[in-house]
PDB file of N, CA, C, O and CB in Angstrom:
ATOM      1  N   UNK A   1     -27.963  13.007  18.433  1.00  0.00           N
ATOM      2  CA  UNK A   1     -28.468  14.380  18.170  1.00  0.00           C
ATOM      3  C   UNK A   1     -27.488  15.251  17.207  1.00  0.00           C
ATOM      4  O   UNK A   1     -27.795  16.202  16.487  1.00  0.00           O
ATOM      5  CB  UNK A   1     -28.649  15.123  19.582  1.00  0.00           C
ATOM      6  N   UNK A   2     -26.190  14.632  17.412  1.00  0.00           N
ATOM      7  CA  UNK A   2     -25.161  15.568  16.708  1.00  0.00           C
ATOM      8  C   UNK A   2     -25.033  15.048  15.257  1.00  0.00           C
ATOM      9  O   UNK A   2     -24.389  15.638  14.389  1.00  0.00           O
ATOM     10  CB  UNK A   2     -23.642  15.563  17.473  1.00  0.00           C
ATOM     11  N   UNK A   3     -25.559  14.140  15.113  1.00  0.00           N
ATOM     12  CA  UNK A   3     -25.693  13.278  13.839  1.00  0.00           C
ATOM     13  C   UNK A   3     -26.737  14.227  12.586  1.00  0.00           C
ATOM     14  O   UNK A   3     -26.463  14.537  11.427  1.00  0.00           O
ATOM     15  CB  UNK A   3     -26.538  11.597  14.390  1.00  0.00           C
ATOM     16  N   UNK A   4     -27.881  14.467  13.344  1.00  0.00           N
ATOM     17  CA  UNK A   4     -28.967  15.471  12.882  1.00  0.00           C
ATOM     18  C   UNK A   4     -28.489  16.930  12.483  1.00  0.00           C
ATOM     19  O   UNK A   4     -28.776  17.398  11.381  1.00  0.00           O
ATOM     20  CB  UNK A   4     -30.003  15.633  14.039  1.00  0.00           C
ATOM     21  N   UNK A   5     -27.769  17.612  13.395  1.00  0.00           N
ATOM     22  CA  UNK A   5     -27.103  18.597  13.309  1.00  0.00           C
ATOM     23  C   UNK A   5     -25.768  19.027  12.150  1.00  0.00           C
ATOM     24  O   UNK A   5     -25.367  20.090  11.676  1.00  0.00           O
ATOM     25  CB  UNK A   5     -26.802  18.542  14.488  1.00  0.00           C
ATOM     26  N   UNK A   6     -25.403  17.712  12.025  1.00  0.00           N
ATOM     27  CA  UNK A   6     -24.232  17.517  10.989  1.00  0.00           C
ATOM     28  C   UNK A   6     -24.917  17.282   9.473  1.00  0.00           C
ATOM     29  O   UNK A   6     -24.496  17.601   8.361  1.00  0.00           O
ATOM     30  CB  UNK A   6     -23.226  16.086  11.459  1.00  0.00           C
ATOM     31  N   UNK A   7     -25.913  16.722   9.807  1.00  0.00           N
ATOM     32  CA  UNK A   7     -26.661  16.218   8.535  1.00  0.00           C
ATOM     33  C   UNK A   7     -27.206  17.522   8.202  1.00  0.00           C
ATOM     34  O   UNK A   7     -26.771  18.042   7.175  1.00  0.00           O
ATOM     35  CB  UNK A   7     -27.854  14.968   8.720  1.00  0.00           C
ATOM     36  N   UNK A   8     -27.908  18.023   8.749  1.00  0.00           N
ATOM     37  CA  UNK A   8     -28.941  19.646   8.521  1.00  0.00           C
ATOM     38  C   UNK A   8     -28.066  20.719   7.758  1.00  0.00           C
ATOM     39  O   UNK A   8     -28.456  21.476   6.869  1.00  0.00           O
ATOM     40  CB  UNK A   8     -29.422  20.563  10.278  1.00  0.00           C
ATOM     41  N   UNK A   9     -26.658  20.609   8.357  1.00  0.00           N
ATOM     42  CA  UNK A   9     -25.484  21.501   8.010  1.00  0.00           C
ATOM     43  C   UNK A   9     -25.360  21.112   6.386  1.00  0.00           C
ATOM     44  O   UNK A   9     -25.765  21.933   5.563  1.00  0.00           O
ATOM     45  CB  UNK A   9     -23.961  21.132   9.022  1.00  0.00           C
ATOM     46  N   UNK A  10     -24.791  19.841   5.948  1.00  0.00           N
ATOM     47  CA  UNK A  10     -24.863  19.600   4.973  1.00  0.00           C
ATOM     48  C   UNK A  10     -25.823  19.557   3.815  1.00  0.00           C
ATOM     49  O   UNK A  10     -25.592  19.554   2.606  1.00  0.00           O
ATOM     50  CB  UNK A  10     -24.524  18.991   5.179  1.00  0.00           C
ATOM     51  N   UNK A  11     -27.082  19.519   4.555  1.00  0.00           N
ATOM     52  CA  UNK A  11     -28.152  19.429   3.555  1.00  0.00           C
ATOM     53  C   UNK A  11     -28.496  21.046   2.977  1.00  0.00           C
ATOM     54  O   UNK A  11     -28.886  21.218   1.822  1.00  0.00           O
ATOM     55  CB  UNK A  11     -29.546  18.664   4.324  1.00  0.00           C
ATOM     56  N   UNK A  12     -28.285  22.257   4.001  1.00  0.00           N
ATOM     57  CA  UNK A  12     -28.239  23.191   3.379  1.00  0.00           C
ATOM     58  C   UNK A  12     -27.075  23.570   2.297  1.00  0.00           C
ATOM     59  O   UNK A  12     -27.217  24.157   1.224  1.00  0.00           O
ATOM     60  CB  UNK A  12     -28.391  23.910   4.235  1.00  0.00           C
ATOM     61  N   UNK A  13     -26.143  23.174   2.764  1.00  0.00           N
ATOM     62  CA  UNK A  13     -25.020  23.353   1.734  1.00  0.00           C
ATOM     63  C   UNK A  13     -25.611  22.599   0.361  1.00  0.00           C
ATOM     64  O   UNK A  13     -25.418  23.161  -0.717  1.00  0.00           O
ATOM     65  CB  UNK A  13     -23.467  22.611   2.323  1.00  0.00           C
ATOM     66  N   UNK A  14     -26.225  21.513   0.394  1.00  0.00           N
ATOM     67  CA  UNK A  14     -26.476  21.027  -0.362  1.00  0.00           C
ATOM     68  C   UNK A  14     -27.495  21.578  -1.643  1.00  0.00           C
ATOM     69  O   UNK A  14     -27.422  21.477  -2.868  1.00  0.00           O
ATOM     70  CB  UNK A  14     -26.674  20.192   0.270  1.00  0.00           C
ATOM     71  N   UNK A  15     -28.565  22.269  -0.621  1.00  0.00           N
ATOM     72  CA  UNK A  15     -29.766  23.181  -1.379  1.00  0.00           C
ATOM     73  C   UNK A  15     -29.248  24.573  -1.628  1.00  0.00           C
ATOM     74  O   UNK A  15     -29.919  25.358  -2.298  1.00  0.00           O
ATOM     75  CB  UNK A  15     -31.210  23.350  -0.425  1.00  0.00           C
ATOM     76  N   UNK A  16     -28.073  24.915  -1.113  1.00  0.00           N
ATOM     77  CA  UNK A  16     -27.507  26.106  -1.981  1.00  0.00           C
ATOM     78  C   UNK A  16     -27.090  25.693  -3.300  1.00  0.00           C
ATOM     79  O   UNK A  16     -27.352  26.350  -4.307  1.00  0.00           O
ATOM     80  CB  UNK A  16     -26.287  26.782  -1.334  1.00  0.00           C
ATOM     81  N   UNK A  17     -26.347  24.451  -3.304  1.00  0.00           N
ATOM     82  CA  UNK A  17     -25.683  24.293  -4.531  1.00  0.00           C
ATOM     83  C   UNK A  17     -26.898  23.935  -5.614  1.00  0.00           C
ATOM     84  O   UNK A  17     -26.901  24.349  -6.773  1.00  0.00           O
ATOM     85  CB  UNK A  17     -24.492  23.108  -4.392  1.00  0.00           C
ATOM     86  N   UNK A  18     -27.812  23.188  -5.094  1.00  0.00           N
ATOM     87  CA  UNK A  18     -29.058  22.934  -5.959  1.00  0.00           C
ATOM     88  C   UNK A  18     -29.684  24.317  -6.799  1.00  0.00           C
ATOM     89  O   UNK A  18     -29.975  24.356  -7.995  1.00  0.00           O
ATOM     90  CB  UNK A  18     -30.249  22.335  -4.900  1.00  0.00           C
ATOM     91  N   UNK A  19     -29.796  25.444  -5.783  1.00  0.00           N
ATOM     92  CA  UNK A  19     -30.225  26.397  -6.254  1.00  0.00           C
ATOM     93  C   UNK A  19     -29.475  27.249  -7.448  1.00  0.00           C
ATOM     94  O   UNK A  19     -29.948  28.064  -8.240  1.00  0.00           O
ATOM     95  CB  UNK A  19     -30.444  26.982  -5.246  1.00  0.00           C
ATOM     96  N   UNK A  20     -28.050  26.732  -7.274  1.00  0.00           N
ATOM     97  CA  UNK A  20     -26.890  27.623  -7.878  1.00  0.00           C
ATOM     98  C   UNK A  20     -27.355  26.649  -9.464  1.00  0.00           C
ATOM     99  O   UNK A  20     -27.511  27.280 -10.509  1.00  0.00           O
ATOM    100  CB  UNK A  20     -24.812  27.420  -6.946  1.00  0.00           C
ATOM    101  N   UNK A  21     -27.491  25.455  -9.442  1.00  0.00           N
ATOM    102  CA  UNK A  21     -27.667  24.621 -10.666  1.00  0.00           C
ATOM    103  C   UNK A  21     -28.825  25.247 -11.451  1.00  0.00           C
ATOM    104  O   UNK A  21     -28.764  25.546 -12.643  1.00  0.00           O
ATOM    105  CB  UNK A  21     -27.968  23.063 -10.311  1.00  0.00           C
ATOM    106  N   UNK A  22     -29.790  25.397 -10.723  1.00  0.00           N
ATOM    107  CA  UNK A  22     -30.819  25.990 -11.558  1.00  0.00           C
ATOM    108  C   UNK A  22     -31.086  27.027 -11.871  1.00  0.00           C
ATOM    109  O   UNK A  22     -32.136  27.333 -12.437  1.00  0.00           O
ATOM    110  CB  UNK A  22     -31.655  25.824 -11.334  1.00  0.00           C
ATOM    111  N   UNK A  23     -29.833  28.077 -11.445  1.00  0.00           N
ATOM    112  CA  UNK A  23     -29.891  29.417 -11.821  1.00  0.00           C
ATOM    113  C   UNK A  23     -29.183  28.997 -13.458  1.00  0.00           C
ATOM    114  O   UNK A  23     -29.700  29.411 -14.495  1.00  0.00           O
ATOM    115  CB  UNK A  23     -28.936  30.617 -10.611  1.00  0.00           C
ATOM    116  N   UNK A  24     -28.023  28.180 -13.442  1.00  0.00           N
ATOM    117  CA  UNK A  24     -27.127  27.826 -14.296  1.00  0.00           C
ATOM    118  C   UNK A  24     -27.662  26.927 -15.305  1.00  0.00           C
ATOM    119  O   UNK A  24     -26.851  26.486 -16.119  1.00  0.00           O
ATOM    120  CB  UNK A  24     -26.091  27.318 -13.655  1.00  0.00           C
ATOM    121  N   UNK A  25     -29.178  26.489 -15.423  1.00  0.00           N
ATOM    122  CA  UNK A  25     -29.781  25.939 -16.350  1.00  0.00           C
ATOM    123  C   UNK A  25     -29.609  24.416 -16.222  1.00  0.00           C
ATOM    124  O   UNK A  25     -29.735  23.694 -17.211  1.00  0.00           O
ATOM    125  CB  UNK A  25     -29.352  26.497 -17.536  1.00  0.00           C
ATOM    126  N   UNK A  26     -29.357  23.988 -15.150  1.00  0.00           N
ATOM    127  CA  UNK A  26     -29.294  22.270 -14.842  1.00  0.00           C
ATOM    128  C   UNK A  26     -30.533  21.951 -13.667  1.00  0.00           C
ATOM    129  O   UNK A  26     -30.297  21.959 -12.458  1.00  0.00           O
ATOM    130  CB  UNK A  26     -27.469  21.731 -14.052  1.00  0.00           C
ATOM    131  N   UNK A  27     -31.641  21.723 -14.152  1.00  0.00           N
ATOM    132  CA  UNK A  27     -32.883  21.401 -13.520  1.00  0.00           C
ATOM    133  C   UNK A  27     -32.828  20.050 -13.215  1.00  0.00           C
ATOM    134  O   UNK A  27     -33.247  19.666 -12.123  1.00  0.00           O
ATOM    135  CB  UNK A  27     -34.058  21.708 -14.313  1.00  0.00           C
ATOM    136  N   UNK A  28     -32.347  19.236 -14.066  1.00  0.00           N
ATOM    137  CA  UNK A  28     -32.362  17.818 -13.569  1.00  0.00           C
ATOM    138  C   UNK A  28     -31.073  17.508 -12.433  1.00  0.00           C
ATOM    139  O   UNK A  28     -31.011  16.549 -11.663  1.00  0.00           O
ATOM    140  CB  UNK A  28     -32.218  16.797 -14.968  1.00  0.00           C
ATOM    141  N   UNK A  29     -30.240  18.447 -12.561  1.00  0.00           N
ATOM    142  CA  UNK A  29     -28.848  17.842 -11.547  1.00  0.00           C
ATOM    143  C   UNK A  29     -29.703  18.330 -10.280  1.00  0.00           C
ATOM    144  O   UNK A  29     -29.682  17.622  -9.273  1.00  0.00           O
ATOM    145  CB  UNK A  29     -26.861  18.768 -11.750  1.00  0.00           C
ATOM    146  N   UNK A  30     -30.345  19.339 -10.290  1.00  0.00           N
ATOM    147  CA  UNK A  30     -30.887  20.294  -8.849  1.00  0.00           C
ATOM    148  C   UNK A  30     -31.864  19.322  -8.107  1.00  0.00           C
ATOM    149  O   UNK A  30     -31.776  19.085  -6.902  1.00  0.00           O
ATOM    150  CB  UNK A  30     -31.896  21.948  -9.283  1.00  0.00           C
ATOM    151  N   UNK A  31     -33.008  18.664  -9.121  1.00  0.00           N
ATOM    152  CA  UNK A  31     -33.912  17.635  -8.490  1.00  0.00           C
ATOM    153  C   UNK A  31     -33.044  16.517  -7.627  1.00  0.00           C
ATOM    154  O   UNK A  31     -33.463  16.024  -6.579  1.00  0.00           O
ATOM    155  CB  UNK A  31     -34.787  16.882  -9.708  1.00  0.00           C
ATOM    156  N   UNK A  32     -32.003  16.255  -8.121  1.00  0.00           N
ATOM    157  CA  UNK A  32     -31.376  15.102  -7.601  1.00  0.00           C
ATOM    158  C   UNK A  32     -30.749  15.420  -6.789  1.00  0.00           C
ATOM    159  O   UNK A  32     -30.507  14.496  -6.012  1.00  0.00           O
ATOM    160  CB  UNK A  32     -30.717  14.382  -8.283  1.00  0.00           C
ATOM    161  N   UNK A  33     -30.126  16.737  -6.426  1.00  0.00           N
ATOM    162  CA  UNK A  33     -29.199  17.462  -5.237  1.00  0.00           C
ATOM    163  C   UNK A  33     -30.328  17.782  -4.216  1.00  0.00           C
ATOM    164  O   UNK A  33     -30.060  17.710  -3.017  1.00  0.00           O
ATOM    165  CB  UNK A  33     -28.272  19.036  -5.764  1.00  0.00           C
ATOM    166  N   UNK A  34     -31.424  18.088  -4.576  1.00  0.00           N
ATOM    167  CA  UNK A  34     -32.498  18.142  -3.752  1.00  0.00           C
ATOM    168  C   UNK A  34     -33.287  16.775  -2.786  1.00  0.00           C
ATOM    169  O   UNK A  34     -33.841  16.834  -1.688  1.00  0.00           O
ATOM    170  CB  UNK A  34     -33.368  18.687  -4.686  1.00  0.00           C
ATOM    171  N   UNK A  35     -33.029  15.406  -3.854  1.00  0.00           N
ATOM    172  CA  UNK A  35     -33.435  14.687  -3.207  1.00  0.00           C
ATOM    173  C   UNK A  35     -32.509  13.765  -2.532  1.00  0.00           C
ATOM    174  O   UNK A  35     -32.904  12.831  -1.835  1.00  0.00           O
ATOM    175  CB  UNK A  35     -34.231  14.268  -3.811  1.00  0.00           C
ATOM    176  N   UNK A  36     -31.181  14.058  -2.762  1.00  0.00           N
ATOM    177  CA  UNK A  36     -30.065  13.615  -1.894  1.00  0.00           C
ATOM    178  C   UNK A  36     -30.009  14.677  -0.531  1.00  0.00           C
ATOM    179  O   UNK A  36     -29.671  14.239   0.569  1.00  0.00           O
ATOM    180  CB  UNK A  36     -28.572  13.647  -2.843  1.00  0.00           C
ATOM    181  N   UNK A  37     -30.332  15.930  -0.711  1.00  0.00           N
ATOM    182  CA  UNK A  37     -30.526  16.656   0.654  1.00  0.00           C
ATOM    183  C   UNK A  37     -31.399  16.379   1.383  1.00  0.00           C
ATOM    184  O   UNK A  37     -31.062  16.469   2.563  1.00  0.00           O
ATOM    185  CB  UNK A  37     -30.694  17.830   0.634  1.00  0.00           C
ATOM    186  N   UNK A  38     -32.962  15.900   1.126  1.00  0.00           N
ATOM    187  CA  UNK A  38     -33.528  15.345   1.776  1.00  0.00           C
ATOM    188  C   UNK A  38     -33.381  14.330   2.468  1.00  0.00           C
ATOM    189  O   UNK A  38     -33.836  14.316   3.612  1.00  0.00           O
ATOM    190  CB  UNK A  38     -34.090  15.294   1.388  1.00  0.00           C
ATOM    191  N   UNK A  39     -32.727  13.265   1.953  1.00  0.00           N
ATOM    192  CA  UNK A  39     -32.468  11.965   2.359  1.00  0.00           C
ATOM    193  C   UNK A  39     -31.546  12.140   3.512  1.00  0.00           C
ATOM    194  O   UNK A  39     -31.621  11.457   4.533  1.00  0.00           O
ATOM    195  CB  UNK A  39     -31.905  11.089   1.240  1.00  0.00           C
ATOM    196  N   UNK A  40     -30.578  13.183   3.287  1.00  0.00           N
ATOM    197  CA  UNK A  40     -29.329  13.495   4.038  1.00  0.00           C
ATOM    198  C   UNK A  40     -30.161  13.882   5.589  1.00  0.00           C
ATOM    199  O   UNK A  40     -29.809  13.593   6.732  1.00  0.00           O
ATOM    200  CB  UNK A  40     -28.283  14.955   3.194  1.00  0.00           C
ATOM    201  N   UNK A  41     -31.109  14.473   5.218  1.00  0.00           N
ATOM    202  CA  UNK A  41     -32.190  14.567   6.546  1.00  0.00           C
ATOM    203  C   UNK A  41     -33.036  13.659   7.148  1.00  0.00           C
ATOM    204  O   UNK A  41     -33.023  13.482   8.366  1.00  0.00           O
ATOM    205  CB  UNK A  41     -33.083  15.386   6.356  1.00  0.00           C
ATOM    206  N   UNK A  42     -33.647  13.168   6.522  1.00  0.00           N
ATOM    207  CA  UNK A  42     -34.609  12.720   6.633  1.00  0.00           C
ATOM    208  C   UNK A  42     -34.058  11.036   7.408  1.00  0.00           C
ATOM    209  O   UNK A  42     -34.700  10.430   8.265  1.00  0.00           O
ATOM    210  CB  UNK A  42     -35.360  12.904   5.189  1.00  0.00           C
ATOM    211  N   UNK A  43     -32.865  10.638   6.862  1.00  0.00           N
ATOM    212  CA  UNK A  43     -32.438   9.196   7.530  1.00  0.00           C
ATOM    213  C   UNK A  43     -31.542   9.428   9.195  1.00  0.00           C
ATOM    214  O   UNK A  43     -31.211   8.528   9.967  1.00  0.00           O
ATOM    215  CB  UNK A  43     -31.191   8.317   6.198  1.00  0.00           C
ATOM    216  N   UNK A  44     -31.406  10.385   9.303  1.00  0.00           N
ATOM    217  CA  UNK A  44     -30.937  10.451  10.655  1.00  0.00           C
ATOM    218  C   UNK A  44     -31.701  10.888  11.457  1.00  0.00           C
ATOM    219  O   UNK A  44     -31.476  10.583  12.628  1.00  0.00           O
ATOM    220  CB  UNK A  44     -29.945  11.074  10.840  1.00  0.00           C
ATOM    221  N   UNK A  45     -32.986  11.832  11.136  1.00  0.00           N
ATOM    222  CA  UNK A  45     -34.200  11.798  11.949  1.00  0.00           C
ATOM    223  C   UNK A  45     -34.463  10.770  12.273  1.00  0.00           C
ATOM    224  O   UNK A  45     -34.441  10.404  13.448  1.00  0.00           O
ATOM    225  CB  UNK A  45     -35.228  12.230  11.514  1.00  0.00           C
ATOM    226  N   UNK A  46     -34.859   9.871  11.042  1.00  0.00           N
ATOM    227  CA  UNK A  46     -35.774   8.296  11.172  1.00  0.00           C
ATOM    228  C   UNK A  46     -34.658   7.488  12.369  1.00  0.00           C
ATOM    229  O   UNK A  46     -35.094   6.951  13.387  1.00  0.00           O
ATOM    230  CB  UNK A  46     -35.861   7.114   9.144  1.00  0.00           C
ATOM    231  N   UNK A  47     -33.320   7.530  12.044  1.00  0.00           N
ATOM    232  CA  UNK A  47     -32.879   6.799  12.700  1.00  0.00           C
ATOM    233  C   UNK A  47     -32.819   7.007  14.594  1.00  0.00           C
ATOM    234  O   UNK A  47     -32.610   6.106  15.407  1.00  0.00           O
ATOM    235  CB  UNK A  47     -31.775   6.734  11.970  1.00  0.00           C
ATOM    236  N   UNK A  48     -33.019   8.159  14.824  1.00  0.00           N
ATOM    237  CA  UNK A  48     -33.012   8.858  15.766  1.00  0.00           C
ATOM    238  C   UNK A  48     -34.293   8.733  16.507  1.00  0.00           C
ATOM    239  O   UNK A  48     -34.379   8.728  17.735  1.00  0.00           O
ATOM    240  CB  UNK A  48     -32.685  10.030  15.379  1.00  0.00           C
ATOM    241  N   UNK A  49     -35.416   8.619  15.561  1.00  0.00           N
ATOM    242  CA  UNK A  49     -36.891   8.529  16.363  1.00  0.00           C
ATOM    243  C   UNK A  49     -36.673   6.826  16.479  1.00  0.00           C
ATOM    244  O   UNK A  49     -36.760   6.350  17.611  1.00  0.00           O
ATOM    245  CB  UNK A  49     -38.636   9.197  15.281  1.00  0.00           C
ATOM    246  N   UNK A  50     -36.477   6.176  15.673  1.00  0.00           N
ATOM    247  CA  UNK A  50     -36.596   4.765  15.690  1.00  0.00           C
ATOM    248  C   UNK A  50     -35.643   4.308  17.003  1.00  0.00           C
ATOM    249  O   UNK A  50     -36.114   3.486  17.790  1.00  0.00           O
ATOM    250  CB  UNK A  50     -36.104   4.110  14.175  1.00  0.00           C
ATOM    251  N   UNK A  51     -34.705   4.689  17.157  1.00  0.00           N
ATOM    252  CA  UNK A  51     -33.615   4.198  18.510  1.00  0.00           C
ATOM    253  C   UNK A  51     -34.308   4.366  19.897  1.00  0.00           C
ATOM    254  O   UNK A  51     -33.963   3.638  20.827  1.00  0.00           O
ATOM    255  CB  UNK A  51     -32.093   5.256  18.621  1.00  0.00           C
ATOM    256  N   UNK A  52     -35.194   5.230  20.042  1.00  0.00           N
ATOM    257  CA  UNK A  52     -35.960   5.596  21.001  1.00  0.00           C
ATOM    258  C   UNK A  52     -37.143   5.083  21.352  1.00  0.00           C
ATOM    259  O   UNK A  52     -37.760   5.552  22.309  1.00  0.00           O
ATOM    260  CB  UNK A  52     -36.116   6.585  20.876  1.00  0.00           C
TER     261      UNK A  52
END
């Protein structure tokens, strides 16, 4: 459960960075950052669900 909380904090930081990238005209970089942040959240949740 702790890993999910840590991952959510890292993903929140990545989402803020992606928004900054969009504001500065780097849409492809923001898209990749959004995908990495989504994986950062999804993989620990999947592992937590699969382990039970």
